[in-house]
All heavy atoms as TSV, in Angstrom:
chain	resi	resn	atom	element	x	y	z
A	1	MET	N	N	192.553	-62.144	-2.777
A	1	MET	CA	C	193.445	-63.345	-2.815
A	1	MET	C	C	193.863	-63.588	-4.227
A	1	MET	O	O	193.000	-63.444	-5.168
A	1	MET	CB	C	192.530	-64.571	-2.352
A	1	MET	CG	C	193.373	-65.759	-2.343
A	1	MET	SD	S	192.441	-66.969	-1.283
A	1	MET	CE	C	192.545	-68.480	-2.305
A	2	ILE	N	N	195.163	-63.795	-4.456
A	2	ILE	CA	C	195.732	-63.969	-5.778
A	2	ILE	C	C	195.864	-65.432	-6.057
A	2	ILE	O	O	196.343	-66.220	-5.294
A	2	ILE	CB	C	197.060	-63.277	-5.880
A	2	ILE	CG1	C	196.918	-61.798	-5.631
A	2	ILE	CG2	C	197.680	-63.512	-7.224
A	2	ILE	CD1	C	198.247	-61.092	-5.411
A	3	ILE	N	N	195.253	-65.797	-7.319
A	3	ILE	CA	C	195.502	-67.181	-7.682
A	3	ILE	C	C	196.412	-67.240	-8.862
A	3	ILE	O	O	196.116	-66.526	-9.907
A	3	ILE	CB	C	194.037	-67.853	-8.114
A	3	ILE	CG1	C	193.099	-67.853	-6.902
A	3	ILE	CG2	C	194.226	-69.142	-8.659
A	3	ILE	CD1	C	191.695	-68.218	-7.239
A	4	TYR	N	N	197.474	-67.934	-8.760
A	4	TYR	CA	C	198.478	-68.183	-9.890
A	4	TYR	C	C	198.014	-69.288	-10.664
A	4	TYR	O	O	198.261	-70.406	-10.272
A	4	TYR	CB	C	199.843	-68.241	-9.301
A	4	TYR	CG	C	200.310	-67.041	-8.527
A	4	TYR	CD1	C	200.336	-66.962	-7.075
A	4	TYR	CD2	C	200.771	-65.862	-9.212
A	4	TYR	CE1	C	200.735	-65.852	-6.403
A	4	TYR	CE2	C	201.089	-64.840	-8.534
A	4	TYR	CZ	C	201.207	-64.767	-7.195
A	4	TYR	OH	O	201.622	-63.681	-6.498
A	5	VAL	N	N	197.625	-68.997	-11.928
A	5	VAL	CA	C	197.019	-70.018	-12.762
A	5	VAL	C	C	198.153	-71.085	-13.099
A	5	VAL	O	O	197.914	-72.206	-13.235
A	5	VAL	CB	C	196.399	-69.454	-14.035
A	5	VAL	CG1	C	195.928	-70.503	-14.970
A	5	VAL	CG2	C	195.315	-68.493	-13.633
A	6	ASP	N	N	199.418	-70.566	-13.362
A	6	ASP	CA	C	200.448	-71.488	-13.762
A	6	ASP	C	C	200.784	-72.423	-12.584
A	6	ASP	O	O	201.084	-73.666	-12.864
A	6	ASP	CB	C	201.713	-70.707	-14.131
A	6	ASP	CG	C	202.157	-69.750	-13.122
A	6	ASP	OD1	O	201.531	-69.483	-12.153
A	6	ASP	OD2	O	203.291	-69.396	-13.251
A	7	LEU	N	N	200.804	-71.970	-11.320
A	7	LEU	CA	C	200.987	-72.907	-10.217
A	7	LEU	C	C	199.835	-74.024	-10.177
A	7	LEU	O	O	200.053	-75.175	-9.881
A	7	LEU	CB	C	201.160	-72.127	-8.949
A	7	LEU	CG	C	202.458	-71.472	-8.855
A	7	LEU	CD1	C	202.517	-70.649	-7.559
A	7	LEU	CD2	C	203.684	-72.362	-8.890
A	8	VAL	N	N	198.595	-73.501	-10.279
A	8	VAL	CA	C	197.503	-74.363	-10.196
A	8	VAL	C	C	197.572	-75.497	-11.294
A	8	VAL	O	O	197.440	-76.747	-11.066
A	8	VAL	CB	C	196.160	-73.623	-10.282
A	8	VAL	CG1	C	194.913	-74.581	-10.481
A	8	VAL	CG2	C	195.955	-72.767	-9.161
A	9	PHE	N	N	197.943	-75.034	-12.559
A	9	PHE	CA	C	198.056	-75.966	-13.610
A	9	PHE	C	C	199.238	-76.962	-13.285
A	9	PHE	O	O	199.090	-78.208	-13.391
A	9	PHE	CB	C	198.443	-75.178	-14.882
A	9	PHE	CG	C	198.714	-76.098	-16.040
A	9	PHE	CD1	C	197.700	-76.740	-16.686
A	9	PHE	CD2	C	199.936	-76.420	-16.486
A	9	PHE	CE1	C	197.923	-77.644	-17.795
A	9	PHE	CE2	C	200.238	-77.128	-17.578
A	9	PHE	CZ	C	199.166	-77.776	-18.202
A	10	PHE	N	N	200.361	-76.538	-12.844
A	10	PHE	CA	C	201.593	-77.405	-12.699
A	10	PHE	C	C	201.303	-78.368	-11.470
A	10	PHE	O	O	201.656	-79.643	-11.618
A	10	PHE	CB	C	202.754	-76.581	-12.332
A	10	PHE	CG	C	203.959	-77.312	-12.206
A	10	PHE	CD1	C	204.571	-77.907	-13.176
A	10	PHE	CD2	C	204.632	-77.357	-10.863
A	10	PHE	CE1	C	205.767	-78.668	-13.106
A	10	PHE	CE2	C	205.764	-78.114	-10.777
A	10	PHE	CZ	C	206.350	-78.731	-11.816
A	11	ILE	N	N	200.718	-77.859	-10.390
A	11	ILE	CA	C	200.330	-78.862	-9.358
A	11	ILE	C	C	199.411	-79.868	-9.678
A	11	ILE	O	O	199.498	-81.043	-9.352
A	11	ILE	CB	C	199.904	-77.963	-8.053
A	11	ILE	CG1	C	201.110	-77.173	-7.470
A	11	ILE	CG2	C	199.386	-78.929	-7.002
A	11	ILE	CD1	C	200.618	-76.107	-6.451
A	12	ASN	N	N	198.408	-79.463	-10.454
A	12	ASN	CA	C	197.329	-80.427	-10.941
A	12	ASN	C	C	197.999	-81.395	-11.862
A	12	ASN	O	O	197.660	-82.549	-11.987
A	12	ASN	CB	C	196.155	-79.676	-11.545
A	12	ASN	CG	C	194.959	-80.560	-11.681
A	12	ASN	OD1	O	195.028	-81.684	-11.436
A	12	ASN	ND2	N	193.957	-79.991	-12.213
A	13	LEU	N	N	198.886	-80.992	-12.775
A	13	LEU	CA	C	199.621	-81.862	-13.616
A	13	LEU	C	C	200.443	-82.949	-12.873
A	13	LEU	O	O	200.361	-84.025	-13.231
A	13	LEU	CB	C	200.658	-80.961	-14.505
A	13	LEU	CG	C	201.365	-81.777	-15.534
A	13	LEU	CD1	C	200.583	-82.150	-16.674
A	13	LEU	CD2	C	202.547	-80.954	-16.001
A	14	ILE	N	N	201.059	-82.422	-11.865
A	14	ILE	CA	C	201.874	-83.520	-11.087
A	14	ILE	C	C	200.942	-84.405	-10.329
A	14	ILE	O	O	201.219	-85.658	-10.334
A	14	ILE	CB	C	202.827	-82.675	-10.040
A	14	ILE	CG1	C	203.966	-81.928	-10.808
A	14	ILE	CG2	C	203.406	-83.683	-9.046
A	14	ILE	CD1	C	204.719	-80.997	-9.949
A	15	MET	N	N	199.920	-83.955	-9.775
A	15	MET	CA	C	198.996	-84.812	-9.053
A	15	MET	C	C	198.255	-85.853	-9.979
A	15	MET	O	O	198.198	-87.011	-9.671
A	15	MET	CB	C	197.946	-84.007	-8.269
A	15	MET	CG	C	198.482	-83.205	-7.158
A	15	MET	SD	S	199.335	-84.187	-5.893
A	15	MET	CE	C	198.086	-85.126	-5.334
A	16	ASP	N	N	197.886	-85.325	-11.187
A	16	ASP	CA	C	197.386	-86.256	-12.220
A	16	ASP	C	C	198.298	-87.321	-12.621
A	16	ASP	O	O	197.982	-88.516	-12.775
A	16	ASP	CB	C	196.831	-85.410	-13.336
A	16	ASP	CG	C	195.661	-84.652	-13.209
A	16	ASP	OD1	O	194.920	-84.999	-12.151
A	16	ASP	OD2	O	195.340	-83.753	-13.950
A	17	PHE	N	N	199.552	-86.956	-12.801
A	17	PHE	CA	C	200.550	-87.864	-13.152
A	17	PHE	C	C	200.805	-88.978	-12.081
A	17	PHE	O	O	200.930	-90.155	-12.363
A	17	PHE	CB	C	201.961	-87.213	-13.419
A	17	PHE	CG	C	203.073	-88.117	-13.771
A	17	PHE	CD1	C	203.149	-88.612	-15.046
A	17	PHE	CD2	C	203.998	-88.500	-12.833
A	17	PHE	CE1	C	204.284	-89.420	-15.398
A	17	PHE	CE2	C	205.047	-89.419	-13.260
A	17	PHE	CZ	C	205.153	-89.831	-14.497
A	18	TYR	N	N	200.795	-88.496	-10.771
A	18	TYR	CA	C	200.977	-89.596	-9.713
A	18	TYR	C	C	199.753	-90.408	-9.599
A	18	TYR	O	O	199.783	-91.622	-9.316
A	18	TYR	CB	C	201.226	-88.945	-8.365
A	18	TYR	CG	C	202.691	-88.385	-8.220
A	18	TYR	CD1	C	202.872	-87.131	-7.829
A	18	TYR	CD2	C	203.655	-89.125	-8.644
A	18	TYR	CE1	C	204.312	-86.739	-7.615
A	18	TYR	CE2	C	205.077	-88.751	-8.400
A	18	TYR	CZ	C	205.308	-87.455	-8.018
A	18	TYR	OH	O	206.541	-87.072	-7.885
A	19	ILE	N	N	198.576	-89.881	-9.876
A	19	ILE	CA	C	197.417	-90.716	-9.720
A	19	ILE	C	C	197.339	-91.698	-10.795
A	19	ILE	O	O	196.983	-92.909	-10.487
A	19	ILE	CB	C	196.151	-89.835	-9.684
A	19	ILE	CG1	C	195.976	-89.049	-8.447
A	19	ILE	CG2	C	194.783	-90.620	-9.918
A	19	ILE	CD1	C	194.896	-87.916	-8.454
A	20	ILE	N	N	197.560	-91.351	-12.019
A	20	ILE	CA	C	197.549	-92.242	-13.133
A	20	ILE	C	C	198.796	-93.291	-12.958
A	20	ILE	O	O	198.484	-94.536	-13.237
A	20	ILE	CB	C	197.684	-91.457	-14.496
A	20	ILE	CG1	C	196.502	-90.674	-14.722
A	20	ILE	CG2	C	197.811	-92.506	-15.688
A	20	ILE	CD1	C	196.549	-89.759	-16.052
A	21	SER	N	N	199.926	-92.893	-12.522
A	21	SER	CA	C	200.881	-93.840	-12.228
A	21	SER	C	C	200.658	-94.781	-11.162
A	21	SER	O	O	200.993	-96.048	-11.205
A	21	SER	CB	C	202.183	-93.009	-11.861
A	21	SER	OG	O	202.726	-92.327	-12.931
A	22	GLY	N	N	199.968	-94.307	-10.102
A	22	GLY	CA	C	199.550	-95.212	-9.048
A	22	GLY	C	C	198.453	-96.344	-9.562
A	22	GLY	O	O	198.527	-97.455	-9.229
A	23	VAL	N	N	197.557	-95.805	-10.371
A	23	VAL	CA	C	196.573	-96.805	-10.944
A	23	VAL	C	C	197.338	-97.855	-11.817
A	23	VAL	O	O	196.977	-99.009	-11.831
A	23	VAL	CB	C	195.514	-96.007	-11.796
A	23	VAL	CG1	C	194.593	-96.977	-12.578
A	23	VAL	CG2	C	194.597	-95.133	-10.724
A	24	LYS	N	N	198.251	-97.252	-12.613
A	24	LYS	CA	C	199.082	-98.261	-13.426
A	24	LYS	C	C	199.818	-99.272	-12.595
A	24	LYS	O	O	199.787	-100.437	-12.949
A	24	LYS	CB	C	200.100	-97.418	-14.232
A	24	LYS	CG	C	201.130	-98.253	-14.987
A	24	LYS	CD	C	202.114	-97.367	-15.569
A	24	LYS	CE	C	203.459	-98.106	-15.627
A	24	LYS	NZ	N	204.526	-97.197	-16.081
A	25	PHE	N	N	200.406	-98.843	-11.505
A	25	PHE	CA	C	201.139	-99.783	-10.576
A	25	PHE	C	C	200.121	-100.804	-10.061
A	25	PHE	O	O	200.449	-102.006	-9.812
A	25	PHE	CB	C	201.926	-98.929	-9.501
A	25	PHE	CG	C	202.576	-99.801	-8.591
A	25	PHE	CD1	C	203.740	-100.471	-8.982
A	25	PHE	CD2	C	202.138	-99.912	-7.292
A	25	PHE	CE1	C	204.436	-101.223	-7.942
A	25	PHE	CE2	C	202.772	-100.726	-6.275
A	25	PHE	CZ	C	203.875	-101.356	-6.662
A	26	LEU	N	N	198.996	-100.335	-9.407
A	26	LEU	CA	C	198.104	-101.084	-8.703
A	26	LEU	C	C	197.479	-102.209	-9.666
A	26	LEU	O	O	197.217	-103.360	-9.290
A	26	LEU	CB	C	197.090	-100.358	-8.044
A	26	LEU	CG	C	197.515	-99.507	-6.808
A	26	LEU	CD1	C	196.420	-98.706	-6.303
A	26	LEU	CD2	C	198.067	-100.447	-5.769
A	27	ASN	N	N	197.301	-101.756	-10.936
A	27	ASN	CA	C	196.581	-102.767	-11.843
A	27	ASN	C	C	197.620	-103.471	-12.628
A	27	ASN	O	O	197.213	-104.368	-13.507
A	27	ASN	CB	C	195.685	-101.867	-12.811
A	27	ASN	CG	C	194.333	-101.490	-12.154
A	27	ASN	OD1	O	193.910	-102.106	-11.290
A	27	ASN	ND2	N	193.826	-100.380	-12.513
A	28	LYS	N	N	198.918	-103.163	-12.490
A	28	LYS	CA	C	199.979	-103.907	-13.095
A	28	LYS	C	C	199.718	-103.881	-14.647
A	28	LYS	O	O	199.865	-105.029	-15.329
A	28	LYS	CB	C	200.106	-105.370	-12.671
A	28	LYS	CG	C	200.470	-105.442	-11.166
A	28	LYS	CD	C	200.512	-106.817	-10.655
A	28	LYS	CE	C	200.865	-106.734	-9.141
A	28	LYS	NZ	N	200.169	-107.687	-8.360
A	29	ILE	N	N	199.517	-102.687	-15.151
A	29	ILE	CA	C	199.366	-102.407	-16.610
A	29	ILE	C	C	200.697	-102.008	-17.215
A	29	ILE	O	O	201.298	-101.112	-16.656
A	29	ILE	CB	C	198.210	-101.503	-16.876
A	29	ILE	CG1	C	197.013	-101.978	-16.225
A	29	ILE	CG2	C	198.038	-101.235	-18.298
A	29	ILE	CD1	C	195.815	-100.882	-16.292
A	30	LYS	N	N	200.932	-102.426	-18.405
A	30	LYS	CA	C	202.158	-101.873	-19.131
A	30	LYS	C	C	201.715	-100.661	-19.978
A	30	LYS	O	O	201.009	-100.872	-21.013
A	30	LYS	CB	C	202.698	-102.933	-19.983
A	30	LYS	CG	C	203.177	-104.195	-19.247
A	30	LYS	CD	C	204.455	-103.805	-18.499
A	30	LYS	CE	C	204.879	-105.170	-17.747
A	30	LYS	NZ	N	205.898	-105.037	-16.818
A	31	ILE	N	N	202.006	-99.471	-19.475
A	31	ILE	CA	C	201.708	-98.295	-20.267
A	31	ILE	C	C	203.054	-97.369	-20.315
A	31	ILE	O	O	203.615	-97.231	-19.354
A	31	ILE	CB	C	200.572	-97.373	-19.511
A	31	ILE	CG1	C	199.269	-98.221	-19.460
A	31	ILE	CG2	C	200.376	-96.143	-20.269
A	31	ILE	CD1	C	198.284	-97.530	-18.707
A	32	LYS	N	N	203.215	-96.921	-21.469
A	32	LYS	CA	C	204.442	-96.024	-21.701
A	32	LYS	C	C	204.267	-94.576	-20.950
A	32	LYS	O	O	203.054	-94.239	-20.733
A	32	LYS	CB	C	204.718	-95.904	-23.105
A	32	LYS	CG	C	204.973	-97.111	-23.814
A	32	LYS	CD	C	205.629	-96.911	-25.205
A	32	LYS	CE	C	205.599	-98.297	-25.795
A	32	LYS	NZ	N	206.941	-98.626	-26.300
A	33	ASN	N	N	205.339	-94.140	-20.535
A	33	ASN	CA	C	205.234	-92.879	-19.702
A	33	ASN	C	C	204.800	-91.679	-20.484
A	33	ASN	O	O	204.104	-90.812	-19.960
A	33	ASN	CB	C	206.650	-92.597	-19.098
A	33	ASN	CG	C	207.005	-93.513	-17.923
A	33	ASN	OD1	O	206.083	-93.883	-17.321
A	33	ASN	ND2	N	208.231	-93.697	-17.694
A	34	TYR	N	N	204.971	-91.612	-21.825
A	34	TYR	CA	C	204.444	-90.457	-22.625
A	34	TYR	C	C	203.025	-90.555	-22.680
A	34	TYR	O	O	202.334	-89.527	-22.729
A	34	TYR	CB	C	205.085	-90.462	-24.108
A	34	TYR	CG	C	204.582	-91.503	-24.921
A	34	TYR	CD1	C	203.471	-91.240	-25.737
A	34	TYR	CD2	C	205.222	-92.739	-25.052
A	34	TYR	CE1	C	202.993	-92.114	-26.616
A	34	TYR	CE2	C	204.656	-93.671	-26.004
A	34	TYR	CZ	C	203.475	-93.360	-26.820
A	34	TYR	OH	O	203.027	-94.305	-27.678
A	35	ARG	N	N	202.322	-91.653	-22.557
A	35	ARG	CA	C	200.946	-91.713	-22.539
A	35	ARG	C	C	200.355	-91.145	-21.251
A	35	ARG	O	O	199.252	-90.664	-21.106
A	35	ARG	CB	C	200.403	-93.093	-22.853
A	35	ARG	CG	C	200.618	-93.571	-24.257
A	35	ARG	CD	C	199.987	-94.817	-24.597
A	35	ARG	NE	N	198.533	-94.601	-24.774
A	35	ARG	CZ	C	197.671	-95.565	-24.869
A	35	ARG	NH1	N	198.174	-96.807	-25.143
A	35	ARG	NH2	N	196.396	-95.354	-24.987
A	36	ILE	N	N	201.119	-91.422	-20.093
A	36	ILE	CA	C	200.693	-90.979	-18.754
A	36	ILE	C	C	200.833	-89.431	-18.790
A	36	ILE	O	O	199.940	-88.754	-18.251
A	36	ILE	CB	C	201.506	-91.624	-17.710
A	36	ILE	CG1	C	201.268	-93.028	-17.633
A	36	ILE	CG2	C	201.271	-90.930	-16.411
A	36	ILE	CD1	C	202.085	-93.875	-16.678
A	37	ILE	N	N	201.840	-88.890	-19.312
A	37	ILE	CA	C	202.108	-87.460	-19.448
A	37	ILE	C	C	201.064	-86.722	-20.226
A	37	ILE	O	O	200.501	-85.776	-19.826
A	37	ILE	CB	C	203.586	-87.163	-19.961
A	37	ILE	CG1	C	204.591	-87.588	-18.927
A	37	ILE	CG2	C	203.622	-85.638	-20.225
A	37	ILE	CD1	C	206.032	-87.573	-19.573
A	38	ILE	N	N	200.673	-87.435	-21.387
A	38	ILE	CA	C	199.600	-86.821	-22.223
A	38	ILE	C	C	198.261	-86.774	-21.462
A	38	ILE	O	O	197.553	-85.802	-21.465
A	38	ILE	CB	C	199.433	-87.496	-23.541
A	38	ILE	CG1	C	200.700	-87.307	-24.357
A	38	ILE	CG2	C	198.293	-87.204	-24.272
A	38	ILE	CD1	C	200.734	-88.044	-25.709
A	39	GLY	N	N	197.959	-87.887	-20.740
A	39	GLY	CA	C	196.787	-87.962	-19.927
A	39	GLY	C	C	196.760	-86.969	-18.831
A	39	GLY	O	O	195.739	-86.250	-18.519
A	40	SER	N	N	197.850	-86.658	-18.249
A	40	SER	CA	C	198.052	-85.624	-17.159
A	40	SER	C	C	197.840	-84.297	-17.705
A	40	SER	O	O	197.242	-83.406	-17.008
A	40	SER	CB	C	199.384	-85.740	-16.566
A	40	SER	OG	O	199.548	-87.069	-15.951
A	41	ILE	N	N	198.310	-84.041	-18.902
A	41	ILE	CA	C	198.152	-82.670	-19.466
A	41	ILE	C	C	196.679	-82.529	-19.806
A	41	ILE	O	O	196.147	-81.357	-19.513
A	41	ILE	CB	C	198.999	-82.635	-20.797
A	41	ILE	CG1	C	200.497	-82.521	-20.368
A	41	ILE	CG2	C	198.593	-81.268	-21.584
A	41	ILE	CD1	C	201.407	-82.559	-21.565
A	42	PHE	N	N	195.965	-83.405	-20.405
A	42	PHE	CA	C	194.609	-83.250	-20.692
A	42	PHE	C	C	193.724	-83.141	-19.315
A	42	PHE	O	O	192.776	-82.305	-19.287
A	42	PHE	CB	C	194.055	-84.407	-21.552
A	42	PHE	CG	C	194.315	-84.222	-22.993
A	42	PHE	CD1	C	195.101	-85.215	-23.551
A	42	PHE	CD2	C	193.817	-83.231	-23.734
A	42	PHE	CE1	C	195.327	-85.156	-24.923
A	42	PHE	CE2	C	194.081	-83.155	-24.997
A	42	PHE	CZ	C	194.805	-84.114	-25.636
A	43	GLY	N	N	194.137	-83.890	-18.310
A	43	GLY	CA	C	193.447	-83.775	-17.099
A	43	GLY	C	C	193.615	-82.416	-16.372
A	43	GLY	O	O	192.741	-81.821	-15.780
A	44	SER	N	N	194.796	-81.820	-16.570
A	44	SER	CA	C	195.122	-80.466	-15.854
A	44	SER	C	C	194.585	-79.484	-16.761
A	44	SER	O	O	194.274	-78.365	-16.209
A	44	SER	CB	C	196.621	-80.370	-15.696
A	44	SER	OG	O	197.303	-80.504	-16.815
A	45	LEU	N	N	194.280	-79.595	-18.017
A	45	LEU	CA	C	193.799	-78.610	-18.837
A	45	LEU	C	C	192.276	-78.234	-18.456
A	45	LEU	O	O	191.753	-77.202	-18.635
A	45	LEU	CB	C	193.784	-78.881	-20.236
A	45	LEU	CG	C	195.093	-78.700	-20.961
A	45	LEU	CD1	C	195.095	-79.202	-22.434
A	45	LEU	CD2	C	195.585	-77.258	-20.950
A	46	SER	N	N	191.607	-79.274	-17.876
A	46	SER	CA	C	190.272	-79.108	-17.418
A	46	SER	C	C	190.171	-78.173	-16.180
A	46	SER	O	O	189.131	-77.711	-15.852
A	46	SER	CB	C	189.607	-80.499	-17.081
A	46	SER	OG	O	190.139	-81.030	-16.002
A	47	THR	N	N	191.337	-77.962	-15.525
A	47	THR	CA	C	191.319	-76.933	-14.436
A	47	THR	C	C	191.033	-75.576	-14.877
A	47	THR	O	O	190.350	-74.854	-14.141
A	47	THR	CB	C	192.739	-76.995	-13.803
A	47	THR	OG1	O	192.972	-78.323	-13.495
A	47	THR	CG2	C	192.736	-76.112	-12.551
A	48	PHE	N	N	191.458	-75.368	-16.076
A	48	PHE	CA	C	191.105	-73.893	-16.640
A	48	PHE	C	C	189.634	-73.645	-16.803
A	48	PHE	O	O	189.219	-72.467	-16.859
A	48	PHE	CB	C	191.869	-73.710	-17.974
A	48	PHE	CG	C	193.262	-73.546	-17.839
A	48	PHE	CD1	C	194.104	-74.463	-18.533
A	48	PHE	CD2	C	193.814	-72.596	-17.053
A	48	PHE	CE1	C	195.503	-74.353	-18.442
A	48	PHE	CE2	C	195.166	-72.495	-16.890
A	48	PHE	CZ	C	196.018	-73.403	-17.677
A	49	LEU	N	N	188.823	-74.703	-16.854
A	49	LEU	CA	C	187.342	-74.504	-16.974
A	49	LEU	C	C	186.751	-73.969	-15.685
A	49	LEU	O	O	185.719	-73.343	-15.695
A	49	LEU	CB	C	186.588	-75.851	-17.365
A	49	LEU	CG	C	187.053	-76.411	-18.693
A	49	LEU	CD1	C	186.371	-77.763	-18.852
A	49	LEU	CD2	C	186.607	-75.567	-19.739
A	50	LEU	N	N	187.418	-74.064	-14.640
A	50	LEU	CA	C	186.973	-73.571	-13.310
A	50	LEU	C	C	187.046	-72.009	-13.350
A	50	LEU	O	O	186.199	-71.417	-12.516
A	50	LEU	CB	C	187.808	-74.193	-12.192
A	50	LEU	CG	C	187.724	-75.647	-12.009
A	50	LEU	CD1	C	188.595	-76.137	-10.953
A	50	LEU	CD2	C	186.218	-76.094	-11.702
A	51	PHE	N	N	187.866	-71.410	-14.089
A	51	PHE	CA	C	187.995	-70.015	-14.030
A	51	PHE	C	C	187.049	-69.283	-14.892
A	51	PHE	O	O	187.075	-68.058	-14.949
A	51	PHE	CB	C	189.490	-69.576	-14.392
A	51	PHE	CG	C	190.447	-70.142	-13.490
A	51	PHE	CD1	C	191.297	-71.197	-13.746
A	51	PHE	CD2	C	190.648	-69.566	-12.212
A	51	PHE	CE1	C	192.207	-71.716	-12.914
A	51	PHE	CE2	C	191.499	-70.057	-11.315
A	51	PHE	CZ	C	192.347	-71.175	-11.638
A	52	PHE	N	N	186.271	-69.982	-15.632
A	52	PHE	CA	C	185.308	-69.320	-16.560
A	52	PHE	C	C	183.853	-69.635	-15.999
A	52	PHE	O	O	183.646	-70.647	-15.324
A	52	PHE	CB	C	185.297	-69.904	-17.993
A	52	PHE	CG	C	186.649	-69.778	-18.724
A	52	PHE	CD1	C	187.390	-70.863	-18.932
A	52	PHE	CD2	C	186.992	-68.478	-19.055
A	52	PHE	CE1	C	188.676	-70.675	-19.594
A	52	PHE	CE2	C	188.190	-68.294	-19.748
A	52	PHE	CZ	C	188.954	-69.379	-19.942
A	53	SER	N	N	183.081	-68.636	-16.079
A	53	SER	CA	C	181.741	-68.833	-15.701
A	53	SER	C	C	180.796	-69.479	-16.768
A	53	SER	O	O	180.343	-68.773	-17.585
A	53	SER	CB	C	181.094	-67.512	-15.100
A	53	SER	OG	O	180.498	-66.745	-16.135
A	54	ILE	N	N	180.635	-70.626	-16.668
A	54	ILE	CA	C	179.783	-71.356	-17.667
A	54	ILE	C	C	178.822	-72.289	-16.923
A	54	ILE	O	O	178.957	-72.459	-15.667
A	54	ILE	CB	C	180.633	-72.318	-18.582
A	54	ILE	CG1	C	181.535	-73.361	-17.788
A	54	ILE	CG2	C	181.551	-71.451	-19.455
A	54	ILE	CD1	C	182.348	-74.238	-18.746
A	55	ASN	N	N	177.889	-72.795	-17.690
A	55	ASN	CA	C	176.812	-73.561	-17.083
A	55	ASN	C	C	177.358	-74.831	-16.364
A	55	ASN	O	O	178.261	-75.490	-16.931
A	55	ASN	CB	C	175.864	-73.912	-18.087
A	55	ASN	CG	C	174.480	-74.452	-17.621
A	55	ASN	OD1	O	174.388	-74.706	-16.477
A	55	ASN	ND2	N	173.697	-74.876	-18.512
A	56	THR	N	N	176.683	-75.340	-15.322
A	56	THR	CA	C	177.197	-76.464	-14.654
A	56	THR	C	C	177.062	-77.711	-15.562
A	56	THR	O	O	177.972	-78.655	-15.565
A	56	THR	CB	C	176.480	-76.793	-13.319
A	56	THR	OG1	O	176.467	-75.556	-12.554
A	56	THR	CG2	C	177.051	-77.974	-12.614
A	57	LEU	N	N	176.015	-77.819	-16.363
A	57	LEU	CA	C	175.843	-78.934	-17.208
A	57	LEU	C	C	176.884	-78.983	-18.354
A	57	LEU	O	O	177.520	-80.033	-18.683
A	57	LEU	CB	C	174.452	-78.925	-17.800
A	57	LEU	CG	C	174.063	-79.970	-18.767
A	57	LEU	CD1	C	174.091	-81.357	-18.081
A	57	LEU	CD2	C	172.693	-79.731	-19.464
A	58	LEU	N	N	177.167	-77.719	-18.857
A	58	LEU	CA	C	178.295	-77.654	-19.893
A	58	LEU	C	C	179.700	-78.019	-19.302
A	58	LEU	O	O	180.484	-78.750	-19.918
A	58	LEU	CB	C	178.258	-76.365	-20.503
A	58	LEU	CG	C	179.343	-76.095	-21.552
A	58	LEU	CD1	C	179.045	-76.976	-22.722
A	58	LEU	CD2	C	179.195	-74.610	-21.961
A	59	LEU	N	N	179.878	-77.586	-18.122
A	59	LEU	CA	C	181.140	-77.842	-17.439
A	59	LEU	C	C	181.357	-79.403	-17.243
A	59	LEU	O	O	182.427	-79.958	-17.597
A	59	LEU	CB	C	181.157	-77.204	-16.075
A	59	LEU	CG	C	182.358	-77.449	-15.182
A	59	LEU	CD1	C	183.617	-76.801	-15.874
A	59	LEU	CD2	C	182.304	-76.784	-13.793
A	60	ASN	N	N	180.349	-80.047	-16.780
A	60	ASN	CA	C	180.443	-81.523	-16.602
A	60	ASN	C	C	180.566	-82.269	-17.885
A	60	ASN	O	O	181.198	-83.208	-17.982
A	60	ASN	CB	C	179.169	-82.036	-15.789
A	60	ASN	CG	C	179.191	-81.574	-14.363
A	60	ASN	OD1	O	180.348	-81.307	-13.805
A	60	ASN	ND2	N	178.077	-81.428	-13.764
A	61	THR	N	N	179.799	-81.805	-18.947
A	61	THR	CA	C	179.965	-82.435	-20.276
A	61	THR	C	C	181.438	-82.253	-20.765
A	61	THR	O	O	181.986	-83.258	-21.307
A	61	THR	CB	C	179.055	-81.760	-21.152
A	61	THR	OG1	O	177.615	-81.875	-20.605
A	61	THR	CG2	C	178.995	-82.488	-22.452
A	62	LEU	N	N	182.030	-81.136	-20.601
A	62	LEU	CA	C	183.301	-80.866	-21.071
A	62	LEU	C	C	184.405	-81.719	-20.294
A	62	LEU	O	O	185.325	-82.202	-20.886
A	62	LEU	CB	C	183.764	-79.336	-21.063
A	62	LEU	CG	C	183.063	-78.471	-22.155
A	62	LEU	CD1	C	183.367	-76.972	-21.803
A	62	LEU	CD2	C	183.384	-78.859	-23.476
A	63	LYS	N	N	184.152	-81.950	-19.028
A	63	LYS	CA	C	185.007	-82.756	-18.202
A	63	LYS	C	C	185.024	-84.260	-18.630
A	63	LYS	O	O	185.965	-84.917	-18.603
A	63	LYS	CB	C	184.674	-82.647	-16.784
A	63	LYS	CG	C	185.269	-81.351	-16.091
A	63	LYS	CD	C	184.911	-81.334	-14.639
A	63	LYS	CE	C	185.648	-80.019	-14.065
A	63	LYS	NZ	N	185.529	-80.043	-12.560
A	64	ILE	N	N	183.736	-84.661	-18.918
A	64	ILE	CA	C	183.635	-85.958	-19.454
A	64	ILE	C	C	184.301	-86.210	-20.772
A	64	ILE	O	O	184.948	-87.282	-20.974
A	64	ILE	CB	C	182.061	-86.417	-19.530
A	64	ILE	CG1	C	181.480	-86.546	-18.146
A	64	ILE	CG2	C	181.870	-87.751	-20.339
A	64	ILE	CD1	C	179.988	-86.654	-18.042
A	65	ILE	N	N	184.179	-85.316	-21.691
A	65	ILE	CA	C	184.906	-85.421	-22.991
A	65	ILE	C	C	186.244	-85.468	-22.684
A	65	ILE	O	O	187.058	-86.235	-23.286
A	65	ILE	CB	C	184.395	-84.234	-23.950
A	65	ILE	CG1	C	182.924	-84.425	-24.265
A	65	ILE	CG2	C	185.316	-84.180	-25.129
A	65	ILE	CD1	C	182.370	-83.233	-25.007
């Protein structure tokens, strides 16, 4: 099975953007769109950690950071 990393990153980026935008809408918070995009990029970068074989504790620590 072939996994295309760029598609996984792009789909996760879009989903993170919609989730953060939905939370912004539901909480009626004024946040600029560039901050939502930056948060989406950082959230989707954590997807790359799944492709490395690292310790579970280290993986969870990196996701929290």
